[in-house]
C-alpha positions in Angstrom: 10.5 43.6 -13.6 9.1 40.1 -13.6 11.1 37.5 -15.4 8.1 35.2 -16.0 7.2 35.3 -19.7 3.6 36.0 -20.6 1.4 33.0 -21.4 1.2 31.9 -25.0 -2.0 30.7 -26.7 -0.1 28.1 -28.8 1.7 25.1 -27.6 5.5 24.9 -27.6 7.5 21.8 -28.3 10.4 22.8 -26.1 10.8 24.8 -22.9 13.8 26.4 -21.4 15.0 24.9 -18.2 14.6 26.6 -14.9 18.3 26.4 -14.2 21.2 27.0 -16.6 22.3 23.8 -18.4 25.4 23.4 -20.4 24.4 23.2 -24.1 26.2 21.0 -26.6 25.9 20.6 -30.3 24.4 17.5 -32.0 26.9 14.8 -33.1 26.2 12.1 -35.8 25.1 8.8 -34.4 27.2 5.9 -35.6 27.0 2.2 -34.5 29.7 1.3 -32.0 31.2 -2.1 -31.1 30.8 -2.6 -27.4 33.5 -4.4 -25.5 33.5 -5.7 -22.0 33.8 -2.7 -19.7 36.2 -2.7 -16.9 35.4 -1.6 -13.4 34.6 2.0 -13.8 34.6 4.8 -11.3 31.6 5.9 -9.3 28.8 7.0 -11.7 27.9 10.7 -11.7 25.3 11.8 -9.3 21.7 11.6 -10.7 19.6 14.6 -10.9 17.1 13.4 -8.3 17.3 11.5 -5.1 17.6 7.7 -5.5 14.4 5.8 -4.8 15.8 2.3 -4.1 15.5 1.3 -0.4 18.6 -0.1 1.1 16.7 -1.5 4.1 14.1 -4.1 3.6 10.6 -2.7 3.6 8.1 -3.6 6.2 4.4 -3.3 5.7 4.8 0.3 4.8 4.5 2.4 1.6 7.6 3.2 -0.5 9.9 6.0 0.6 8.6 9.5 0.3 9.0 11.3 -3.0 10.7 14.6 -3.4 8.6 17.6 -4.1 9.4 17.6 -7.8 8.7 13.8 -8.1 5.4 14.2 -6.3 4.3 17.0 -8.5 5.3 15.0 -11.6 3.3 12.0 -10.3 0.2 14.2 -9.7 0.5 15.7 -13.1 0.8 12.3 -14.8 -2.4 11.1 -13.0 -4.3 14.2 -14.0 -3.1 13.8 -17.6 -4.4 10.3 -17.7 -7.8 11.3 -16.3 -8.0 14.1 -18.8 -7.3 11.8 -21.7 -10.0 9.4 -20.6 -12.6 12.2 -20.3 -11.7 13.8 -23.7 -14.1 11.6 -25.7 -16.2 14.4 -27.3 -16.8 15.1 -31.0 -13.7 15.3 -33.2 -14.8 18.6 -34.6 -15.2 20.3 -31.3 -11.9 22.3 -31.4 -11.0 24.9 -28.8 -8.4 26.6 -30.9 -6.6 26.4 -34.2 -3.8 24.5 -32.5 -6.3 21.7 -31.5 -7.4 21.4 -35.2 -3.8 20.8 -36.4 -3.5 17.7 -38.6 -0.3 16.7 -36.8 -0.9 13.6 -34.6 -1.2 14.4 -30.9 1.6 12.0 -29.9 4.1 14.1 -31.9 3.2 17.3 -29.9 4.7 16.9 -26.5 3.2 19.1 -23.8 5.3 21.4 -21.7 6.4 19.8 -18.4 5.1 21.5 -15.3 8.5 21.0 -13.6 10.4 22.4 -16.5 11.9 19.0 -17.3 13.3 18.4 -20.8 11.2 16.6 -23.3 11.8 12.8 -23.4 14.0 12.8 -26.5 16.1 15.7 -25.3 16.4 14.0 -21.8 17.7 10.8 -23.5 20.2 12.8 -25.6 21.5 14.6 -22.5 22.0 11.3 -20.7 24.9 10.6 -23.1 27.0 13.2 -21.3 25.9 12.3 -17.7 25.5 8.5 -17.9 22.3 8.9 -15.9 18.7 8.8 -17.3 15.5 9.6 -15.3 12.2 9.0 -17.0 10.1 8.5 -14.0 6.3 9.4 -13.9 6.1 10.0 -17.7 3.2 7.6 -18.4 5.4 5.6 -20.7 4.0 2.3 -22.0 7.5 0.9 -22.6 11.1 2.0 -22.6 11.4 4.4 -25.5 13.0 3.0 -28.6 14.8 6.4 -29.0 17.0 5.3 -26.1 18.4 2.4 -28.1 18.6 4.5 -31.3 20.4 7.5 -29.7 22.8 5.6 -27.3 23.4 2.4 -29.3 22.5 3.2 -32.9 20.1 0.3 -33.2 16.3 -0.1 -33.5 14.8 -2.6 -31.0 12.3 -5.2 -32.1 8.6 -4.2 -31.5 6.9 -5.4 -28.4 3.7 -7.5 -28.4 2.3 -5.4 -25.5 2.9 -2.1 -27.4 2.2 -2.7 -31.1 2.1 1.0 -31.8 4.7 2.8 -29.7 4.0 6.6 -29.4 6.4 8.5 -31.6 8.5 11.1 -29.9 8.8 14.5 -31.5 12.0 15.1 -33.3 14.9 17.2 -31.9 15.1 20.9 -32.7 16.4 21.6 -36.3 20.1 22.4 -36.7 19.4 26.0 -37.8 17.3 26.6 -34.7 18.8 29.0 -32.1 20.7 27.0 -29.5 20.3 27.4 -25.8 23.2 29.4 -24.4 24.7 29.6 -27.9 26.3 26.1 -27.6 25.4 22.7 -29.0 23.0 20.6 -27.0 24.4 17.1 -27.5 27.8 15.9 -26.4 30.6 15.3 -29.0 31.6 11.7 -29.7 34.6 12.0 -27.4 32.5 13.3 -24.5 29.8 10.5 -24.5 29.5 8.2 -21.5 28.1 4.8 -21.1 24.7 4.7 -19.4 25.0 3.6 -15.8 21.8 4.7 -14.1 18.3 4.1 -15.5 15.3 5.2 -13.4 12.0 4.7 -15.2 9.7 4.0 -12.2 6.0 4.8 -11.9 5.1 4.3 -15.6 2.8 1.9 -17.5 5.5 -0.5 -18.6 4.4 -4.1 -19.1 7.3 -5.5 -21.2 11.0 -4.7 -21.7 12.9 -5.0 -24.9 15.5 -7.9 -24.9 18.0 -5.4 -26.3 18.3 -4.0 -22.8 21.3 -6.3 -22.3 23.3 -4.2 -24.7 23.7 -1.5 -22.0 26.4 -3.5 -20.4 27.6 -0.7 -18.1 24.2 -0.3 -16.2 24.8 -0.3 -12.5 21.4 0.9 -11.1 18.0 0.1 -12.5 14.8 1.3 -10.9 11.6 -0.1 -12.4 9.3 -0.1 -9.3 5.6 0.6 -9.6 5.1 -0.4 -13.2 3.0 -3.3 -14.6 5.8 -5.8 -15.5 4.6 -9.4 -15.9 8.0 -10.9 -16.9 11.6 -9.9 -17.7 13.5 -11.0 -20.8 16.1 -13.7 -20.3 18.8 -11.3 -21.6 18.1 -9.0 -18.6 20.4 -11.2 -16.6 23.3 -10.3 -19.0 23.7 -6.9 -17.2 26.6 -8.2 -15.1 27.6 -4.8 -13.8 24.3 -4.3 -11.9 24.6 -3.4 -8.3 21.1 -2.0 -7.4 17.9 -3.5 -8.9 14.4 -2.4 -7.8 11.5 -4.4 -9.3 9.0 -3.8 -6.4 5.3 -3.2 -6.9 4.9 -5.0 -10.2 3.1 -8.2 -11.3 6.1 -10.5 -11.7 5.5 -14.2 -11.2 9.1 -15.4 -11.9 12.6 -14.0 -12.5 15.2 -15.0 -15.1 17.2 -17.9 -14.0 20.6 -16.2 -14.5 19.5 -13.2 -12.5 20.8 -15.1 -9.4 24.3 -15.3 -11.0 24.9 -11.6 -11.3 28.4 -11.1 -9.8 28.0 -7.4 -8.6 24.4 -7.2 -7.3 24.2 -5.8 -3.8 20.6 -4.7 -3.4 17.6 -6.7 -4.8 14.0 -5.5 -4.1 11.3 -7.7 -5.5 8.6 -6.9 -2.9 4.9 -6.6 -3.7 4.9 -9.0 -6.6 3.5 -12.5 -7.2 6.7 -14.5 -7.0 6.3 -18.1 -5.9 10.0 -19.1 -5.4 13.5 -17.9 -4.9 15.7 -20.4 -6.9 19.1 -19.1 -5.8 20.9 -22.3 -7.0 19.0 -22.6 -10.4 21.8 -21.1 -12.6 24.3 -23.6 -11.2 22.2 -26.8 -11.1 23.3 -28.0 -14.5 26.9 -26.7 -14.5 30.1 -28.3 -13.6 32.5 -26.8 -11.1 34.6 -24.8 -13.6 32.5 -24.7 -16.8 29.8 -22.1 -17.6 31.4 -19.2 -15.9 31.7 -17.3 -19.2 29.0 -17.3 -21.9 29.0 -15.7 -25.3 26.3 -13.1 -26.2 25.9 -14.5 -29.7 28.1 -12.1 -31.6 31.8 -12.3 -32.5 32.5 -8.7 -31.5 30.3 -8.7 -28.4 32.1 -9.2 -25.1 31.8 -12.4 -23.1 29.3 -12.3 -20.2 31.0 -13.1 -16.9 28.8 -14.7 -14.3 29.4 -15.7 -10.7 30.0 -19.3 -9.6 27.8 -19.0 -6.5 24.4 -17.4 -5.9 24.7 -13.5 -5.8 28.1 -13.4 -4.0 27.8 -9.7 -3.1 24.1 -9.4 -2.2 23.6 -7.4 1.0 19.9 -6.5 1.0 17.1 -8.8 -0.1 13.5 -7.7 0.1 11.1 -10.3 -1.1 8.1 -9.3 1.2 4.5 -9.4 0.1 4.8 -12.2 -2.4 3.5 -15.8 -2.6 6.7 -17.6 -1.7 6.6 -20.8 0.3 9.5 -22.2 2.3 9.9 -25.3 0.1 10.5 -23.1 -2.9 13.5 -21.2 -1.4 16.9 -22.7 -2.1 18.9 -23.2 1.1 22.2 -22.2 -0.6 21.8 -18.6 0.4 24.2 -15.8 -0.5 26.8 -15.6 2.3 27.1 -11.8 2.2 23.4 -11.1 3.2 22.9 -8.6 6.0 19.2 -7.8 5.7 16.5 -10.3 4.6 12.8 -9.5 4.5 10.3 -12.3 3.9 7.3 -10.6 5.5 3.8 -11.4 4.4 4.7 -14.6 2.5 2.8 -17.9 2.8 5.9 -19.9 4.0 3.6 -22.8 4.6 3.0 -25.5 7.1 5.9 -27.7 6.1 7.6 -27.6 9.4 10.8 -29.5 8.5 11.4 -27.2 5.5 10.7 -24.1 7.6 13.2 -25.3 10.2 15.8 -26.0 7.5 15.3 -22.5 6.1 15.7 -20.9 9.6 18.9 -22.9 10.2 20.3 -21.8 6.8 19.5 -18.2 7.7 21.1 -18.6 11.1 24.3 -19.8 9.5 24.8 -16.6 7.6 27.7 -14.9 9.3 26.8 -11.3 8.4 23.0 -11.3 8.9 21.8 -8.4 11.0 18.1 -8.1 10.2 15.6 -10.9 9.6 11.9 -10.0 9.2 9.0 -12.4 9.0 6.3 -9.9 9.9 2.9 -11.3 8.9 4.3 -14.5 7.4 2.7 -17.9 7.8 5.0 -19.5 10.3 4.3 -21.2 13.7 5.8 -22.7 16.8 6.5 -26.0 15.0 9.3 -24.2 13.1 10.9 -22.9 16.3 11.8 -26.1 18.2 13.9 -25.9 21.4 17.6 -25.8 20.6 17.0 -25.1 16.9 19.8 -22.7 16.7 22.3 -24.5 18.9 24.7 -25.0 16.0 23.8 -21.9 14.0 23.0 -19.1 16.6 22.8 -16.0 14.4 26.3 -14.7 15.1 25.6 -11.0 14.0 21.8 -10.8 14.3 20.4 -7.4 15.7 16.7 -7.6 14.8 14.4 -10.6 14.5 10.8 -9.6 13.6 8.2 -12.2 14.2 5.3 -9.8 14.6 1.8 -10.9 13.4 2.8 -14.5 13.2 1.7 -17.6 15.1 5.0 -17.9 16.9 4.7 -17.4 20.7 7.1 -15.8 23.1 7.8 -19.0 24.9 8.7 -20.9 21.8 11.0 -18.1 20.7 12.8 -18.1 24.0 13.4 -21.9 23.9 14.6 -21.7 20.3 17.1 -18.8 20.9 18.8 -20.2 24.0 22.0 -20.8 22.1 22.6 -17.2 21.0 25.6 -15.4 22.5 23.9 -12.0 22.3 21.6 -10.8 25.0 17.9 -10.9 23.9 15.6 -8.0 24.5 11.9 -7.9 23.7 11.4 -4.2 24.1 10.5 -2.3 20.9 11.8 1.2 20.5 12.5 3.5 17.7 16.3 3.3 18.3 18.6 0.6 17.1 19.5 -2.1 19.8 22.8 -1.5 21.5 25.9 -3.6 20.5 25.7 -7.1 21.8 21.9 -7.2 22.0 19.3 -8.8 19.7 15.8 -7.3 19.5 13.1 -9.9 19.1 9.6 -8.7 18.1 6.8 -11.2 18.9 3.1 -10.6 18.7 1.7 -7.1 18.7 4.2 -4.3 18.3 4.1 -2.0 21.2 6.7 0.7 20.8 8.0 2.2 24.1 10.0 5.3 24.8 13.4 5.1 26.3 12.2 6.4 29.7 9.6 3.7 29.9 12.1 0.9 29.4 14.5 2.6 31.9 11.7 2.9 34.5 10.8 -0.8 34.1 14.5 -1.8 34.4 14.9 0.1 37.6 11.7 -1.4 39.0 13.1 -4.8 38.4 16.4 -3.9 40.1 14.5 -2.7 43.2 12.4 -5.8 43.4 15.5 -8.0 43.0 17.4 -6.0 45.7 14.6 -6.0 48.3 13.0 -9.4 47.4 14.5 -11.1 50.5 13.1 -8.5 52.9 9.7 -8.9 51.3 9.8 -12.6 51.8 10.8 -12.2 55.4 7.8 -9.9 56.0 5.5 -12.4 54.4 6.9 -15.3 56.5 6.5 -13.2 59.7 2.9 -12.4 58.9 2.1 -16.0 58.3 3.8 -17.1 61.5 1.9 -14.5 63.6 -1.4 -15.6 62.1 -0.6 -19.2 63.0 0.3 -18.1 66.5 -3.0 -16.2 66.9 -5.0 -19.1 65.6 -3.4 -21.8 67.8 -2.6 -19.5 70.8 -5.0 -21.2 73.3 -3.7 -24.7 72.5 -0.1 -23.6 72.8 -0.6 -21.9 76.1 -2.5 -25.0 77.5 0.3 -27.3 76.6 3.0 -24.9 77.7 4.8 -25.1 74.4 4.5 -21.5 73.3 7.1 -20.9 70.6 9.2 -17.8 70.9 8.2 -14.9 68.7 10.8 -14.5 65.9 12.8 -11.3 65.9 11.4 -8.7 63.5 13.4 -8.2 60.4 15.4 -5.1 59.8 13.2 -2.3 58.4 13.4 -2.0 54.7 15.7 0.8 53.4 13.8 3.8 52.0 14.3 4.0 48.3 14.7 7.5 47.1 13.0 7.9 43.7 13.4 10.6 41.2 10.3 12.8 40.3 10.2 11.4 36.8 10.2 7.8 38.2 7.2 8.6 40.4 5.3 10.2 37.5 6.2 7.3 35.2 4.9 4.7 37.7 1.6 6.7 38.0 1.4 7.2 34.3 1.5 11.0 34.5 4.2 11.8 32.0 1.7 12.2 29.2 -1.3 14.6 28.9 -3.6 11.6 28.4 -2.4 10.1 31.7 -3.0 13.3 33.6 -6.5 13.5 32.2 -7.2 10.0 33.2 -6.0 10.7 36.7 -8.2 13.8 37.0 -11.2 11.8 35.7 -10.6 9.0 38.2 -10.4 11.6 41.0 -13.6 13.3 39.8 -15.4 10.0 39.6 -14.4 9.1 43.1 -15.5 12.5 44.4 -18.8 12.3 42.6 -19.4 8.8 44.1 -18.7 10.1 47.7 -21.0 13.1 47.1 -23.9 10.9 45.9 -23.4 8.6 48.8 -23.8 11.5 51.2 -26.9 12.7 49.4 -28.7 9.4 49.9 -27.7 7.1 47.1 -28.3 3.5 48.0 -29.7 4.1 51.5 -31.8 1.0 51.3 -28.9 -1.3 50.4 -25.7 0.7 50.5 -23.5 -2.3 49.9 -25.0 -3.0 46.5 -26.3 0.3 45.0 -26.3 -1.0 41.4 -28.4 -4.1 42.1 -30.8 -1.9 44.2 -31.2 0.5 41.3 -31.8 -2.3 38.8 -34.4 -3.9 41.0 -36.1 -0.6 41.7 -36.4 0.2 38.0 -37.9 -3.3 37.3 -40.3 -3.4 40.2 -41.0 -0.2 42.0 -40.4 2.5 39.4 -41.3 2.0 35.7 -39.8 3.9 32.8 -43.3 4.3 31.5 -43.8 7.0 34.1 -45.0 10.2 32.4 -42.0 12.1 33.7 -39.8 9.9 31.4 -42.1 8.6 28.6 -44.5 10.7 26.5 -47.3 8.7 24.9 -48.2 11.5 22.5 -44.8 11.8 20.9 -43.6 8.3 21.7 -40.5 9.7 23.3 -38.4 8.3 26.2 -36.2 10.8 27.9 -33.9 9.5 30.6 -32.5 12.0 33.2 -28.8 12.9 33.0 -26.6 10.8 35.2 -24.0 13.6 35.6 -24.8 17.1 37.1 -26.3 19.5 34.6 -24.1 22.3 33.3 -25.0 25.7 32.0 -23.2 25.2 28.7 -22.7 21.9 26.8 -19.3 20.4 27.4 -16.8 20.2 24.6 -14.3 17.4 24.0 -11.4 19.8 23.8 -12.4 22.2 26.5 -14.5 20.5 29.2 -13.3 20.3 32.8 -12.9 17.1 34.7 -13.0 18.7 38.1 -15.4 17.3 40.7 -18.9 19.0 40.6 -20.1 21.0 43.5 -22.4 19.6 46.1 -25.2 22.0 45.2 -25.3 20.7 41.6 -25.5 17.1 42.9 -28.3 17.8 45.3 -30.4 19.1 42.4 -30.8 15.6 41.1 -34.3 14.2 41.8 -34.5 11.3 44.2 -36.7 9.4 41.8 -33.9 9.5 39.2 -31.8 7.3 41.4 -33.9 4.3 40.3 -33.0 4.7 36.6 -30.2 2.3 35.6 -26.9 4.2 35.5 -25.5 2.9 32.0 -25.5 5.5 29.2 -27.8 3.2 27.2 -29.8 0.8 29.5 -31.3 -1.1 26.6 -31.9 -4.2 28.7 -34.4 -2.2 30.9 -35.9 -0.3 27.9 -36.8 -3.4 25.9 -38.7 -4.8 28.8 -41.1 -1.9 28.8 -44.6 -2.2 27.2 -43.9 0.7 24.8 -40.6 -0.8 23.4 -42.1 -1.9 20.1 -43.6 1.6 19.4 -40.9 3.8 20.7 -39.7 6.4 18.1 -37.5 8.8 20.0 -34.9 8.0 22.6 -33.0 10.9 24.3 -30.0 10.1 26.4 -28.0 13.3 27.1 -25.3 13.9 29.7 -25.4 10.3 30.9 -21.7 10.1 31.9 -21.8 8.2 35.2 -21.4 4.7 33.6 -20.3 5.1 29.9 -21.5 1.7 28.8 -24.3 0.0 26.9 -26.4 -2.5 28.8 -27.9 -5.0 26.3 -30.2 -7.9 26.8 -28.7 -11.3 27.2 -30.0 -12.6 23.8 -29.0 -11.2 20.4 -31.8 -10.1 18.1 -30.9 -10.5 14.4 -33.3 -7.7 13.4 -32.1 -5.4 16.2 -34.0 -3.9 19.2 -36.6 -1.2 19.2 -37.7 -1.8 15.7 -39.5 1.5 15.2 -36.9 3.8 16.8 -36.1 6.7 14.4 -34.1 9.1 16.5 -31.3 8.5 19.0 -29.7 11.4 21.0 -26.5 10.6 22.8 -25.2 14.1 23.1 -22.6 15.0 25.8 -22.2 11.4 27.1 -18.4 11.3 26.9 -18.5 8.3 24.5 -15.2 7.3 22.8 -14.6 5.1 19.7 -14.9 1.9 21.8 -17.8 1.6 24.2 -18.1 -0.9 27.1 -20.9 -3.4 26.5 -22.6 -5.7 29.2 -25.2 -8.2 28.4 -27.7 -8.7 31.2 -31.0 -10.4 31.8 -33.9 -7.9 32.2 -35.5 -10.0 34.9 -32.6 -10.7 37.2 -30.2 -7.9 36.5 -27.2 -10.2 36.5 -24.4 -9.5 34.1 -23.1 -12.4 32.0 -20.4 -12.4 30.6 -18.2 -9.5 31.9 -17.8 -6.2 29.9 -16.5 -6.2 26.4 -15.5 -3.3 24.2 -17.0 -2.7 20.7 -16.8 0.0 18.1 -19.7 2.4 18.7 -20.9 3.1 15.1 -21.2 -0.6 14.0 -22.9 -1.4 17.3 -25.5 1.4 16.9 -26.3 0.3 13.3 -26.8 -3.3 14.5 -29.1 -2.4 17.4 -31.4 0.1 15.7 -32.2 -0.7 12.0 -34.9 2.0 11.6 -32.7 4.9 12.8 -33.1 8.1 10.8 -31.5 10.7 13.1 -28.3 10.1 15.2 -26.9 12.8 17.4 -23.4 12.1 18.8 -22.4 15.7 19.5 -20.0 16.7 22.2 -18.5 13.3 22.7 -14.9 12.0 22.3 -15.1 10.3 18.9 -12.0 10.4 16.7 -11.6 9.7 13.0 -10.6 6.1 13.8 -14.2 5.2 14.4 -15.3 6.7 11.0 -14.4 3.9 8.6 -16.0 3.7 5.2 -17.6 0.3 6.0 -19.0 1.6 9.3 -20.5 4.7 7.7 -22.0 2.6 4.8 -23.7 0.2 7.2 -24.9 3.1 9.3 -26.3 5.7 6.9 -27.0 3.9 3.6 -30.3 2.2 3.1 -30.5 -1.5 2.6 -33.9 -2.7 1.6 -33.0 -6.4 1.8 -32.3 -6.0 5.5 -35.0 -3.5 6.3 -32.6 -0.6 7.0 -34.0 2.8 6.1 -30.8 4.9 6.2 -30.0 8.1 8.0 -31.4 11.6 7.3 -29.6 13.5 10.1 -26.0 12.8 11.4 -24.7 15.2 14.0 -21.0 14.9 15.0 -20.5 18.4 16.4 -17.8 19.0 19.1 -15.9 15.7 18.8 -12.2 15.1 18.1 -12.4 14.4 14.4 -9.2 15.3 12.4 -10.0 14.0 8.9 -12.8 12.9 6.7 -11.3 10.1 4.7 -14.2 7.8 5.5 -16.7 10.2 4.0 -14.3 10.7 1.1 -14.4 6.9 0.5 -18.2 6.9 0.8 -18.4 9.7 -1.8 -16.6 7.5 -4.3 -19.7 5.3 -4.7 -21.7 8.3 -5.9 -19.5 9.2 -8.8 -21.6 9.9 -11.9 -24.9 9.5 -10.1 -26.0 11.7 -7.2 -29.6 10.8 -7.5 -29.5 7.7 -5.3 -32.9 6.7 -4.2 -31.6 4.6 -1.3 -30.0 7.5 0.5 -30.2 11.3 0.6 -28.8 13.0 3.7 -30.7 16.1 4.9 -28.1 17.2 7.4 -24.4 16.4 8.2 -23.0 18.4 11.1 -19.2 18.3 11.8 -18.8 21.7 13.4 -16.3 22.4 16.2 -13.9 19.6 15.4 -10.2 19.6 14.5 -10.5 18.8 10.8 -7.6 20.1 8.9 -8.7 19.4 5.3 -12.0 19.4 3.5 -11.7 17.0 0.5 -13.4 18.2 -2.7 -14.8 14.7 -3.2 -17.4 15.5 -0.5 -19.2 17.4 -3.2 -20.4 14.0 -4.6 -22.4 13.2 -1.5 -26.2 13.8 -2.0 -27.1 16.0 1.0 -28.8 19.4 1.6 -27.1 20.8 4.7 -23.4 20.5 5.4 -22.2 22.3 8.6 -18.4 22.7 8.8 -17.8 25.9 10.8 -15.4 25.9 13.8 -12.7 23.6 12.2 -9.1 24.2 11.6 -8.9 24.0 7.8 -8.1 27.1 5.7 -8.5 25.6 2.2 -11.0 26.1 0.6 -11.6 29.6 1.8 -14.8 30.5 3.7 -16.3 32.3 0.8 -16.1 29.1 -1.2 -17.9 26.8 1.1 -20.3 29.2 2.8 -23.5 30.4 1.0 -24.9 33.4 2.7 -28.7 33.7 2.8 -29.3 29.9 2.7 -29.9 27.4 5.3 -26.7 25.4 4.5 -23.1 26.0 5.2 -22.4 24.5 1.8 -19.4 22.7 0.3 
């Protein structure tokens, strides 16, 4: 028999928990006189996993949520969206419950996770000392928390003039859960020690928060806080404080005098300074340690005499803090400091002073400046000669203007060995990992292979020098041999050096040196072998007979002088279509990115290529040769299929602001082996010279720039990934822009590539919310078949298009019967 109760048509104000919870009776609330609490034992474990990060965050999102927290977050967002959309007539009731005269804020919906209502959660926190009100869409800390735990009513907040009223507790005569009282007795109550109220809509906090003197952990991240009350710094028992992802511009001065704080996370705010010494600037040496809270019965507030004496982790990344606004009297107990993505400024003396102050910290192990504004002027040679980072393990200077040479000169005084290899493992004891420039994470076997290669070069370096000296002397003897023999002063031939010892290598070392430990490396090796074999076969079949030393220049000159692309075998005057022959041997079936073979083609297939096709330029898109033809301004269709010999675009030497081939409407690049980045050469149509060398550019922005009138683009059976499909690239490619003359795409075919996601199309679909009748763009066909797409976002339904082909992908949701309409021309959404 199923234990799930049948659904009810009416709403319920309470819901039984999914797990048995000890029930307690209600106790009368009486005001209590709070005294200074002594050091208590470890607080009871909270019901959910702590969210505060002990390690400073890099440029990464916050830690992953548990399943329950993620579901609660999604439910809160859906509830907000539903409340915004419910703006219909007041008399349009769905049921009698909806027509109830009781205000909606007093009827709390059932929680999808089976969590207790807010008031009951607050009441139960009296027995556990831990309160979790995360993802509840709260505009402020509920006043019921102060009323139930302290017996006081806080002052109203300016940001929340009308605080939502929580529904009352169950009446005393109502049946109790488990037959016992729900609330703890007066002798069972505990002081509140953990308050987690993250991911809400809180803008302001009541100043009465200071009356919870036993709080040790406060998590307020991902709210909308603009400021904190000054009394917030009276919570002298705080050990963990997370204020990240808010809108704070400053912190209370006395916050830097908290005596027990160990972890402070203020990242992703708008802070401009870190005034560690501000609470002590106007104090004498012994005065000001204790301050009264304004009441005779209230305990005295004990503050520290130095800035945050027990602070271990400080994360102040992604703020607006400059070096001149950071006090140099730093907490001596710091082990991890993160100042990434801060405008530390161009004040080099102040930056150097800050670095020296950080270098003097005896326990500092991690220091991160990733993406901060700091340059070589702050890292002078010998900067850390007196303060050499005694315990430093990681120094992150990635994405800064600091160079590797300046870092080496500045860190010469360190006693640890410095390594610049970036791995996923922690550096060994006695080593300091320095990250400079672009982060390239290597596996352990790669670092070991490089180390052994260096050892071999150092071991056999002398023998190599001897061989080079011998070769130079023999060359000199051969050059001046006749003169030496004539004069009779032939120098004796030096004795050959001992043969070099054979170095026995492991199989994995050989594969590592050849780059064959990964599947991608093996594919590249097979492709290189296939290209070499194809080149030899074409040479045997007569390629470049006239000038075998320079086949490329010969082909270019032939196409410009002897053979014209206007030949009827390539260009059709009736349809204004140019079809260039494949540069790779034709196959019976189209190649697929995930299945095609890179083996060398047979000789018979190579011989089937026409000899006149040799004169066609080998690049996939020889635009420099096409624009020189007389039909360039009227060309409408350009077909370039299976052109794999030279996967590059050859462009004219001058840039055209309005693009090339102004009337081109269809471009077919099917089965050309193109990737996200395409090699680009700019050459002169007359001479065929290439200036400058090849560069790499993203393929979609390049195509949209070259062909403004494009209406059909076929990139099927290539090697494109989702990295090339950005929202901006798709917008510039397929959306019409009358001001620039762009007409917009009608057909986009991406069949048989390596696409794994459609986030770019999802972002593009956001612009069509509420209006699908967009005159600038309406897509007739979008073909993404035979890719590796694992999810079909529902937002794609906002795109105005007629045919959407999605078959042959890996996603299973939604089911096929949902997105396929039988009897129509479309494989629909």
